[in-house]
Structures are given as C-alpha cells and as structure tokens.
C-alpha positions as YAML, in Angstrom:
chain: A
units: angstrom
residues:
- id: 1
  name: MET
  ca: [-8.16, 17.98, -43.35]
- id: 2
  name: ARG
  ca: [-8.18, 19.72, -40.12]
- id: 3
  name: LYS
  ca: [-11.45, 18.11, -38.97]
- id: 4
  name: ASN
  ca: [-9.83, 14.58, -39.71]
- id: 5
  name: LEU
  ca: [-6.76, 15.35, -37.78]
- id: 6
  name: PHE
  ca: [-9.04, 16.79, -34.81]
- id: 7
  name: VAL
  ca: [-11.07, 13.46, -35.07]
- id: 8
  name: SER
  ca: [-8.13, 11.28, -35.09]
- id: 9
  name: LEU
  ca: [-6.38, 13.23, -32.29]
- id: 10
  name: PHE
  ca: [-9.75, 12.98, -30.21]
- id: 11
  name: LEU
  ca: [-10.15, 9.18, -30.79]
- id: 12
  name: PHE
  ca: [-6.39, 8.52, -30.03]
- id: 13
  name: ALA
  ca: [-6.84, 10.33, -26.49]
- id: 14
  name: LEU
  ca: [-10.34, 8.67, -25.74]
- id: 15
  name: LEU
  ca: [-8.60, 5.25, -26.62]
- id: 16
  name: SER
  ca: [-5.51, 6.12, -24.55]
- id: 17
  name: THR
  ca: [-7.73, 6.97, -21.58]
- id: 18
  name: HIS
  ca: [-9.60, 3.90, -21.64]
- id: 19
  name: THR
  ca: [-6.26, 1.86, -22.05]
- id: 20
  name: PHE
  ca: [-4.93, 3.65, -18.81]
- id: 21
  name: ALA
  ca: [-8.28, 2.95, -16.93]
- id: 22
  name: GLN
  ca: [-7.80, -0.84, -17.62]
- id: 23
  name: ASN
  ca: [-4.52, -1.22, -15.62]
- id: 24
  name: PRO
  ca: [-5.27, -0.88, -12.04]
- id: 25
  name: ILE
  ca: [-2.36, -0.58, -9.48]
- id: 26
  name: SER
  ca: [-1.07, -3.67, -8.14]
- id: 27
  name: ARG
  ca: [-0.88, -4.55, -4.35]
- id: 28
  name: GLU
  ca: [2.88, -3.98, -4.41]
- id: 29
  name: GLU
  ca: [2.38, -0.57, -5.94]
- id: 30
  name: ALA
  ca: [-0.48, 0.29, -3.47]
- id: 31
  name: TYR
  ca: [1.68, -0.95, -0.52]
- id: 32
  name: ASN
  ca: [4.54, 1.39, -1.55]
- id: 33
  name: ILE
  ca: [2.20, 4.39, -1.77]
- id: 34
  name: ILE
  ca: [1.03, 3.72, 1.89]
- id: 35
  name: LYS
  ca: [4.60, 3.25, 2.94]
- id: 36
  name: GLN
  ca: [5.82, 6.61, 1.04]
- id: 37
  name: LYS
  ca: [2.90, 8.53, 2.94]
- id: 38
  name: GLY
  ca: [4.30, 7.45, 6.32]
- id: 39
  name: LEU
  ca: [1.03, 5.29, 7.02]
- id: 40
  name: VAL
  ca: [3.32, 2.15, 7.99]
- id: 41
  name: ASP
  ca: [6.05, 1.86, 10.34]
- id: 42
  name: THR
  ca: [7.68, -1.07, 9.14]
- id: 43
  name: LEU
  ca: [9.53, -1.82, 12.44]
- id: 44
  name: ASN
  ca: [6.44, -1.71, 14.74]
- id: 45
  name: ASN
  ca: [3.29, -2.52, 12.60]
- id: 46
  name: ASN
  ca: [1.88, -5.71, 10.95]
- id: 47
  name: VAL
  ca: [0.29, -4.79, 7.67]
- id: 48
  name: GLN
  ca: [-2.05, -7.24, 6.10]
- id: 49
  name: VAL
  ca: [-3.86, -6.64, 2.43]
- id: 50
  name: SER
  ca: [-6.91, -7.95, 0.80]
- id: 51
  name: LYS
  ca: [-6.54, -10.84, -1.54]
- id: 52
  name: GLN
  ca: [-8.26, -9.32, -4.29]
- id: 53
  name: ILE
  ca: [-9.43, -5.76, -5.37]
- id: 54
  name: ILE
  ca: [-12.48, -4.89, -3.17]
- id: 55
  name: PRO
  ca: [-15.56, -3.47, -5.23]
- id: 56
  name: PRO
  ca: [-16.90, 0.03, -4.36]
- id: 57
  name: ASN
  ca: [-19.19, 0.40, -1.45]
- id: 58
  name: THR
  ca: [-18.38, -3.09, 0.05]
- id: 59
  name: GLU
  ca: [-19.22, -3.55, 3.70]
- id: 60
  name: ILE
  ca: [-16.47, -5.09, 5.52]
- id: 61
  name: LYS
  ca: [-17.71, -6.76, 8.69]
- id: 62
  name: LEU
  ca: [-15.56, -6.39, 11.76]
- id: 63
  name: TRP
  ca: [-15.99, -8.11, 15.08]
- id: 64
  name: GLN
  ca: [-18.55, -5.84, 16.53]
- id: 65
  name: THR
  ca: [-19.51, -3.28, 13.72]
- id: 66
  name: SER
  ca: [-18.68, -2.73, 10.08]
- id: 67
  name: ILE
  ca: [-17.05, -0.34, 7.69]
- id: 68
  name: LYS
  ca: [-17.66, 0.49, 4.14]
- id: 69
  name: SER
  ca: [-15.10, 0.77, 1.35]
- id: 70
  name: PRO
  ca: [-14.89, 3.98, -0.72]
- id: 71
  name: ALA
  ca: [-16.97, 4.50, -3.88]
- id: 72
  name: SER
  ca: [-14.33, 2.79, -6.03]
- id: 73
  name: ASP
  ca: [-12.45, -0.26, -6.52]
- id: 74
  name: SER
  ca: [-9.55, -0.37, -3.93]
- id: 75
  name: TRP
  ca: [-6.91, -2.49, -2.13]
- id: 76
  name: VAL
  ca: [-7.73, -2.50, 1.82]
- id: 77
  name: PHE
  ca: [-4.79, -2.62, 4.09]
- id: 78
  name: LEU
  ca: [-5.15, -3.43, 7.91]
- id: 79
  name: VAL
  ca: [-2.32, -1.84, 9.74]
- id: 80
  name: ASP
  ca: [-1.74, -3.11, 13.20]
- id: 81
  name: LEU
  ca: [-0.67, -0.70, 15.50]
- id: 82
  name: ASN
  ca: [-0.18, -2.75, 18.68]
- id: 83
  name: VAL
  ca: [1.24, -6.09, 17.45]
- id: 84
  name: PHE
  ca: [0.67, -9.12, 19.54]
- id: 85
  name: ALA
  ca: [-1.75, -7.19, 21.71]
- id: 86
  name: ALA
  ca: [-5.30, -8.82, 22.32]
- id: 87
  name: TRP
  ca: [-8.03, -7.14, 20.36]
- id: 88
  name: THR
  ca: [-9.42, -4.61, 20.91]
- id: 89
  name: HIS
  ca: [-6.58, -1.94, 20.40]
- id: 90
  name: PRO
  ca: [-5.86, 0.73, 17.68]
- id: 91
  name: CYS
  ca: [-5.65, -0.15, 13.97]
- id: 92
  name: LYS
  ca: [-6.10, 1.81, 10.72]
- id: 93
  name: TYR
  ca: [-7.91, 0.42, 7.57]
- id: 94
  name: VAL
  ca: [-6.25, 2.05, 4.42]
- id: 95
  name: PHE
  ca: [-8.18, 1.75, 1.20]
- id: 96
  name: VAL
  ca: [-5.95, 2.61, -1.89]
- id: 97
  name: ASN
  ca: [-7.97, 3.61, -4.99]
- id: 98
  name: THR
  ca: [-6.95, 1.17, -7.89]
- id: 99
  name: LEU
  ca: [-6.94, 3.94, -10.45]
- id: 100
  name: ASP
  ca: [-5.96, 7.26, -9.06]
- id: 101
  name: ALA
  ca: [-3.90, 5.98, -5.77]
- id: 102
  name: SER
  ca: [-6.12, 8.27, -3.58]
- id: 103
  name: LEU
  ca: [-6.46, 7.18, 0.09]
- id: 104
  name: LYS
  ca: [-9.19, 6.67, 2.50]
- id: 105
  name: ILE
  ca: [-8.06, 5.85, 6.15]
- id: 106
  name: LEU
  ca: [-10.45, 4.70, 8.88]
- id: 107
  name: ASP
  ca: [-9.45, 4.25, 12.44]
- id: 108
  name: SER
  ca: [-10.74, 1.21, 14.23]
- id: 109
  name: GLU
  ca: [-9.95, -1.28, 17.05]
- id: 110
  name: SER
  ca: [-11.00, -4.57, 15.41]
- id: 111
  name: PRO
  ca: [-9.73, -6.93, 12.96]
- id: 112
  name: PRO
  ca: [-12.01, -7.85, 9.80]
- id: 113
  name: ASP
  ca: [-14.05, -10.85, 9.51]
- id: 114
  name: ILE
  ca: [-12.75, -11.04, 5.91]
- id: 115
  name: GLU
  ca: [-9.55, -13.20, 5.05]
- id: 116
  name: LEU
  ca: [-6.49, -11.19, 4.59]
- id: 117
  name: ASP
  ca: [-2.91, -11.99, 3.28]
- id: 118
  name: TYR
  ca: [-0.10, -11.05, 5.52]
- id: 119
  name: LEU
  ca: [2.36, -8.83, 3.51]
- id: 120
  name: LEU
  ca: [5.74, -8.30, 3.66]
- id: 121
  name: PHE
  ca: [6.20, -7.96, 7.28]
- id: 122
  name: GLN
  ca: [5.12, -9.09, 10.76]
- id: 123
  name: LYS
  ca: [6.97, -7.75, 13.79]
- id: 124
  name: GLU
  ca: [8.80, -10.38, 15.71]
- id: 125
  name: PRO
  ca: [7.97, -10.18, 19.81]
- id: 126
  name: ASP
  ca: [10.93, -9.29, 21.69]
- id: 127
  name: ASN
  ca: [9.79, -11.56, 24.56]
- id: 128
  name: LEU
  ca: [9.00, -14.87, 22.63]
- id: 129
  name: PRO
  ca: [11.55, -17.12, 21.19]
- id: 130
  name: HIS
  ca: [11.81, -18.14, 17.61]
- id: 131
  name: ILE
  ca: [9.01, -20.84, 16.84]
- id: 132
  name: ASN
  ca: [10.17, -23.03, 13.95]
- id: 133
  name: PHE
  ca: [8.18, -25.45, 12.05]
- id: 134
  name: GLY
  ca: [10.41, -27.38, 9.85]
- id: 135
  name: LYS
  ca: [12.62, -24.75, 8.42]
- id: 136
  name: LYS
  ca: [10.08, -21.99, 8.45]
- id: 137
  name: ASN
  ca: [9.87, -19.37, 11.11]
- id: 138
  name: ILE
  ca: [6.49, -18.19, 11.45]
- id: 139
  name: TYR
  ca: [7.56, -14.59, 12.71]
- id: 140
  name: LYS
  ca: [9.69, -13.92, 9.33]
...
C-alpha cells in the first residue's frame, strides 16, 4: 500500500514538473521582469523585443560583430540607452530565460540585424514635432 502511494506521488510530481516546463513565460511577463530589475528606464529608453523565443546558443548578428544567446530558450530585449542618437552608442541586450526567468545582460553599441518589435514605449524627442500619418502618431 505504501509503495503504491509513493509511486503515485512520484508520478504526480513528475507530471506536474513536465506540465510546468511546457508553459514558457510570455513576452509581457519577461518585459515586466526586466522593468522590476531596473534594467529599463521607461522615460528615457527605447525597448525592442524579439518576435519569437530565441533558441539556445543562437548567433545574433550585429552590424560589425555578433553575440550569442544563452544555452536556453529566451526572449531577447534591446534596450537603447541613447534614443535618437546615431549608432554606435551604448545599448544592452537582455536575455530572459523562458523557464526560470534568469537574465543574461550583454553591453553593446550596435543594433541587431534581426527584426525586432517595438515594445510598449518609444521616447518622443524633445526637439522634434509630432509627425502624424493619418491619425497615427509614430512617436507614441
């Protein structure tokens, strides 16, 4: 009887772990993690994020070099630290592990060659007027 109970509990734990591992964190959850860690200044930084989860050990080509993603599936965020400045200037690549939310941060001075989505915020330059195409403001 005890053996059956032990085996049942073991199988339940194993299946629960497997089910948890199948649910990676979302882009929005990953963004909230980097905000909570203070890696994004929402008043002064542009933040872009990969359109999909980046596989482990993916080479991401930059203009003159490349970086490698961690050995886990991750979302990659580009945090532009000098909005509206011509490249090259300081930026950060923040990788958020999709299973345990651990972070890998790489400093750089170049944007990626991969296509990223703008996420949530783009700083409006103080010295430029609003530019509207129809009713859409490209700065907001």
